[in-house]
C-alpha atoms as one frame of an Amber mdcrd trajectory, in Angstrom:
protein
 -37.109  35.510   1.745 -38.243  32.630  -0.400 -35.782  31.270  -2.941 -36.301
  32.606  -6.469 -36.903  29.744  -8.920 -35.588  30.165 -12.447 -35.517  27.881
 -15.456 -36.079  24.182 -15.772 -33.563  21.729 -17.196 -33.475  18.051 -18.066
 -30.150  17.713 -16.256 -27.975  19.970 -14.128 -24.319  18.996 -13.729 -22.657
  20.606 -10.705 -18.918  20.835 -11.211 -17.312  21.371 -14.600 -14.450  18.912
 -14.307 -13.695  16.043 -16.633 -16.570  13.706 -15.707 -19.399  16.225 -15.900
 -17.927  17.875 -19.000 -17.898  14.521 -20.787 -21.485  13.790 -19.700 -22.617
  17.186 -21.003 -20.778  16.759 -24.296 -22.050  13.212 -24.855 -25.640  14.279
 -24.219 -25.294  17.225 -26.595 -24.036  14.863 -29.316 -26.537  12.069 -28.740
 -29.633  14.008 -27.643 -29.274  17.658 -28.666 -32.867  18.509 -27.752 -32.131
  17.990 -24.049 -31.553  21.057 -21.891 -28.343  20.449 -19.947 -26.848  23.043
 -17.570 -23.290  22.898 -16.186 -22.380  24.949 -13.108 -18.659  25.505 -12.495
 -17.193  27.586  -9.677 -13.971  28.437 -11.551 -13.539  30.666 -14.601 -13.683
  27.834 -17.139 -14.421  24.150 -17.516 -11.694  21.625 -16.760  -9.402  23.785
 -14.677  -5.719  23.489 -15.623  -5.066  19.829 -16.385  -3.835  17.324 -18.929
  -5.687  13.997 -19.046  -4.020  11.069 -20.789  -5.182   7.563 -21.600  -4.223
   4.443 -23.497  -5.822   3.823 -26.875  -6.980   0.444 -25.569  -8.929   2.060
 -22.701 -11.831   2.981 -24.986 -13.934   1.217 -27.608 -13.872   2.394 -31.256
 -17.280   4.054 -30.800 -16.018   5.910 -27.722 -12.914   7.057 -29.595 -15.173
   8.508 -32.280 -17.076  10.854 -29.994 -14.085  11.726 -27.798 -11.869  12.528
 -30.829 -12.631  16.303 -30.995 -11.271  16.640 -27.449  -7.942  14.925 -28.155
  -4.995  17.261 -28.726  -2.058  14.832 -28.898  -1.691  11.225 -30.117   1.340
   8.963 -30.093   1.706   5.372 -31.356   3.838   4.220 -28.400   5.414   5.291
 -25.127   8.570   4.461 -23.181   9.247   3.409 -19.592  12.603   3.515 -17.828
  13.677   1.766 -14.643  17.073   0.955 -13.176  18.148  -2.077 -15.192  15.143
  -2.073 -17.525  13.969   0.173 -20.365  11.147  -0.613 -22.741   9.036   0.822
 -25.534   5.375  -0.143 -25.204   3.553  -0.299 -28.526   0.188   0.893 -27.229
  -1.217   4.179 -28.469  -1.290   7.048 -25.996  -3.517  10.151 -26.169  -3.940
  13.402 -24.255  -6.764  15.886 -23.717  -6.001  19.372 -22.436  -8.299  21.456
 -20.273  -8.119  24.254 -22.850  -9.484  21.997 -25.597 -12.104  20.548 -23.250
 -13.303  24.017 -22.267 -13.495  25.200 -25.875 -15.292  22.175 -27.322 -17.705
  21.502 -24.466 -18.314  25.188 -23.841 -19.266  25.690 -27.484 -21.645  22.740
 -27.331 -23.342  24.118 -24.196 -23.617  27.701 -25.370 -25.584  29.715 -22.819
 -26.244  26.668 -20.641 -22.907  27.033 -18.858 -22.443  29.025 -15.675 -18.819
  29.719 -14.700 -17.557  31.638 -11.682 -20.693  30.308 -10.036 -20.735  28.438
  -6.747 -23.435  25.942  -5.823 -24.261  26.681  -2.177 -26.642  23.727  -1.777
 -27.998  20.956  -3.949 -30.379  18.034  -3.915 -31.467  15.457  -6.469 -33.624
  17.940  -8.419 -32.407  21.448  -7.538 -29.340  23.585  -7.038 -29.249  26.713
  -4.908 -26.662  29.250  -6.018 -24.750  31.599  -3.765 -27.193  34.434  -4.468
 -30.139  32.240  -3.345 -31.363  31.647  -6.895 -32.555  28.085  -7.393 -32.227
  26.122 -10.639 -34.401  23.035 -10.980 -34.132  19.971 -13.187 -35.362  16.436
 -13.610 -32.023  15.376 -12.103 -28.887  16.932 -10.637 -25.486  15.216 -10.849
 -22.836  16.107  -8.275 -19.422  15.914  -9.930 -17.408  18.245  -7.723 -14.394
  15.993  -7.748 -13.151  15.261  -4.266 -13.202  11.776  -2.733 -14.364  11.263
   0.844 -11.217  10.146   2.633 -13.259   8.937   5.626 -15.001   6.416   3.353
 -11.963   4.969   1.564  -8.487   3.909   2.658  -6.312   5.901   0.294  -2.762
   6.499  -0.735  -1.885   8.957  -3.473  -0.357   9.541  -6.857   0.628  13.199
  -6.700   2.413  15.332  -9.241   3.681  18.790 -10.033   4.333  19.581 -13.679
   5.721  22.306 -15.896   5.158  22.748 -19.614   8.552  23.832 -20.928   9.581
  25.639 -24.088  13.077  24.445 -24.906  15.950  26.032 -26.773  16.205  23.036
 -29.092  14.718  19.633 -29.810  14.084  17.245 -26.932  14.714  14.247 -29.216
  11.730  12.222 -28.010   9.500  10.289 -30.414   6.780   9.678 -27.830   5.904
  10.055 -24.164   7.993   8.731 -21.300   5.213   7.532 -19.029   7.562   6.464
 -16.244  11.214   7.406 -15.856  12.147   5.903 -12.509  15.896   6.373 -13.065
  15.776   9.273 -10.613  16.368   9.615  -6.892  13.712   7.667  -4.989  12.098
   9.727  -2.245   8.674  10.190  -0.648   7.656   6.724  -1.847   7.988   5.705
  -5.466   9.160   8.659  -7.556   9.233   8.918 -11.339   9.223  11.611 -14.011
   6.445  11.713 -16.608   7.142  13.443 -19.923   4.746  14.336 -22.743   6.336
  15.801 -25.911   3.828  18.319 -27.283   6.132  19.618 -30.051   9.769  19.159
 -31.007  10.766  21.929 -28.584   7.912  21.734 -26.040   7.384  19.170 -23.271
   5.260  18.669 -20.192   7.483  17.333 -17.394   5.776  16.096 -14.221   7.567
  15.157 -11.018   5.392  12.315  -9.749   5.136  10.226  -6.580   3.239   7.185
  -5.349   3.158   8.482  -1.806   1.596   7.883   1.596   0.761  11.589   1.950
  -1.011  13.998  -0.436   1.060  17.118   0.224   3.135  18.561  -2.648   6.213
  20.759  -2.195   5.995  22.842  -5.368   9.283  24.685  -4.858  11.243  21.453
  -4.476   9.466  19.991  -7.498  10.495  22.978  -9.630  14.130  22.371  -8.679
  13.871  18.660  -9.502  12.282  19.382 -12.894  15.064  21.854 -13.723  17.674
  19.265 -12.719  15.966  16.587 -14.836  15.908  18.876 -17.886  19.570  19.776
 -17.390  20.549  16.113 -17.085  18.888  15.451 -20.455  20.632  18.409 -22.054
  17.461  20.453 -22.451  17.886  24.212 -22.245  14.722  25.836 -20.869  13.695
  29.061 -22.594  10.397  29.480 -20.786   8.031  27.818 -18.347   4.755  28.061
 -20.270   2.494  26.940 -17.439   2.329  24.727 -14.354  -0.153  22.121 -13.209
  -0.451  19.871 -10.190  -2.771  17.217  -8.858  -3.369  14.505  -6.305  -5.026
  11.291  -7.499  -6.556   8.703  -5.119  -5.106   5.191  -4.921  -7.502   2.813
  -3.173  -6.376   0.222  -0.621  -9.786  -0.514   0.896 -12.732   1.132   2.582
 -16.513   1.236   2.571 -17.921   2.092  -0.877 -21.447   2.551   0.488 -20.210
   5.380   2.717 -19.323   7.389  -0.382 -23.039   7.882  -0.945 -24.314   8.167
   2.622 -24.025  11.938   3.103 -26.445  12.823   0.277 -28.970   9.995  -0.226
 -30.610   9.946  -3.637 -28.241  12.485  -5.257 -26.528  11.154  -8.417 -22.746
  11.452  -8.536 -20.038  11.334 -11.187 -16.258  11.063 -11.441 -14.042  10.855
  -8.371 -16.976  11.782  -6.142 -18.673   8.533  -7.212 -15.513   6.444  -6.802
 -15.244   6.065 -10.585 -11.499   5.957 -11.160  -8.807   3.358 -11.757  -7.778
   2.144  -8.295  -4.053   1.879  -9.060  -3.483   4.973 -11.205  -6.248   7.287
 -10.021  -7.040   8.106 -13.657 -10.729   8.644 -14.318 -11.115   9.401 -18.028
 -12.139   5.924 -19.215 -14.690   5.579 -16.420 -16.035   9.056 -17.162 -16.489
   8.125 -20.831 -18.337   4.945 -19.891 -20.639   6.796 -17.485 -21.372   9.451
 -20.130 -22.381   6.700 -22.558 -24.569   5.088 -19.906 -26.438   8.288 -19.086
 -26.860   9.214 -22.761 -28.579   5.866 -23.306 -31.103   6.315 -20.466 -34.658
   6.745 -21.695 -35.591   8.162 -18.299 -33.448  11.022 -16.978 -35.376  11.414
 -13.733 -33.411  11.783 -10.514 -34.267   8.238  -9.456 -33.134   6.772 -12.772
 -29.892   8.766 -12.935 -29.116   8.006  -9.290 -29.622   4.280  -9.887 -27.381
   4.363 -12.959 -24.537   6.246 -11.269 -24.646   4.278  -8.033 -24.809   0.943
  -9.884 -21.752   1.987 -11.918 -19.924   2.788  -8.683 -20.892  -0.518  -7.067
 -19.836  -2.572 -10.090 -16.569  -0.684 -10.247 -15.816  -1.534  -6.616 -16.712
  -5.200  -7.066 -14.409  -5.690 -10.033 -11.479  -3.821  -8.454 -10.684  -6.148
  -5.568  -7.530  -7.542  -7.176  -6.246  -4.029  -7.894  -6.754  -2.992  -4.267
  -4.782  -6.050  -3.166  -1.957  -5.065  -5.533  -2.063  -1.546  -4.093  -1.673
  -2.933  -0.588   1.346  -4.896  -1.736   2.787  -1.764  -3.349   2.307   0.456
  -0.301   2.405  -1.945   2.648   4.686  -4.842   1.720   8.009  -3.160   1.087
  10.191  -0.167   1.780   8.910   3.014   0.060  12.169   3.565  -1.844  11.904
   0.023  -3.249   8.391   0.444  -4.683   9.813   0.979  -8.159  10.586  -2.756
  -8.257   6.847  -3.536  -8.326   6.303  -1.298 -11.359   9.443  -2.623 -13.064
   8.083  -6.136 -12.603   4.760  -5.074 -14.117   6.404  -3.543 -17.171   8.095
  -6.848 -17.860   4.687  -8.268 -18.840   3.381  -8.601 -22.394   1.573  -5.665
 -23.972  -1.874  -7.264 -24.011  -1.747  -7.677 -20.220  -0.545  -4.075 -19.795
  -3.433  -2.874 -21.958  -6.000  -4.848 -19.959  -4.506  -3.625 -16.688  -4.951
   0.030 -17.572  -8.412  -0.664 -18.975  -9.317  -2.288 -15.633 -10.214  -5.534
 -17.385  -7.791  -8.200 -16.130  -8.457 -11.869 -16.901  -7.780 -14.640 -14.401
  -4.565 -15.657 -16.188  -3.363 -12.024 -16.060  -3.748 -12.076 -12.293  -1.768
 -15.310 -12.058   1.049 -13.866 -14.167   1.203 -10.696 -12.059   1.612 -12.734
  -8.864   4.034 -15.324 -10.260   7.801 -15.196 -10.597  10.406 -13.582  -8.406
   8.495 -11.333  -5.970   9.364  -7.615  -6.256   8.664  -7.181  -2.512   9.887
  -9.187   0.499   8.176 -12.597   0.605   7.173 -12.384   4.265   5.600  -8.974
   3.811   3.842 -10.083   0.635   2.402 -13.114   2.441   1.208 -10.905   5.294
  -0.575  -8.524   2.919  -2.111 -11.435   0.998  -3.415 -12.921   4.258  -4.861
  -9.597   5.361  -6.473  -9.177   1.945  -8.180 -12.542   2.240  -9.342 -11.768
   5.789 -10.696  -8.288   5.119 -12.285  -9.000   1.730 -13.846  -6.065  -0.060
 -13.285  -3.633   2.813  -9.505  -3.774   2.404  -6.879  -2.896   4.967  -6.014
   0.293   6.769
């Protein structure tokens, strides 16, 4: 039976995660006459996540259009390491999947399909599970996963619980890294976001060689962390977990080889910070780029998304070298020393690091001083980095 063709759109976004949701929302704000369809296989946009970013990651204009999605804002955050604690005076913001789903879903109206799986897609059409076909000038694949055969990856993985407490937690802002905990499975730290005086999101987090998460063990560690801080837990409101890619090397062209000509977004396009795995700032930039395109044909959108991916890879070489030092140059339980060294830097450097915009003198400062990893291992990784160039090391 021939496929049934229904509707025609300017753009179809397959996958309703962060990247495609931001593209849809930006287009609705900037060019409301466009017909944009989002297809999401789950029951709502955004899944069950909390996305955070530094205030310095975005431009003032980007903050303006992202503002309706932001649920929490803080003027600073803290970090804690053995022998070093610090308050960083950089603003920190969070977006929740609930807010994302409400705001973007309202903007899309009827042009949102949830509980809908895309069986096949190409640059200008999507075939749904019931053999219906939706066509558009361009289709963007933003279904999230990164091809692990294309990139050499390690992982930032986390399991979190939003907790309702029996009293005040006493925090004035987030604790982005509390590494004063037992080090296991690589570099371990606890991440804490205070949503209200008696409500916190606590995430047990690892920079690890493997992506697997033991949820039951994480629940026990979160309970122990809360008890150590004197927090009585009244209720676990919800749980969330995730695995973020940390790039050591690879072949960026291979990311695109399995579907030639199909535009991509988010993690699927390699658009994420190589050392944190966070993708919000890159997703905002791509949304701005697509909203500014006069031509939203498949060829034009493909060129824009692939060029963004290529430029991202080219400017991330130093970060991939740092990642190799973090994961390959020292014992896993000593990785916290690398992050402690980083958080000894001045705030402007920290801001540029998270924005992915390091200057040459920032790179010198990060490599100077007492090395946080064994010298011989650091020299070996540096030599391998120079020899392998952009492809990185396995």
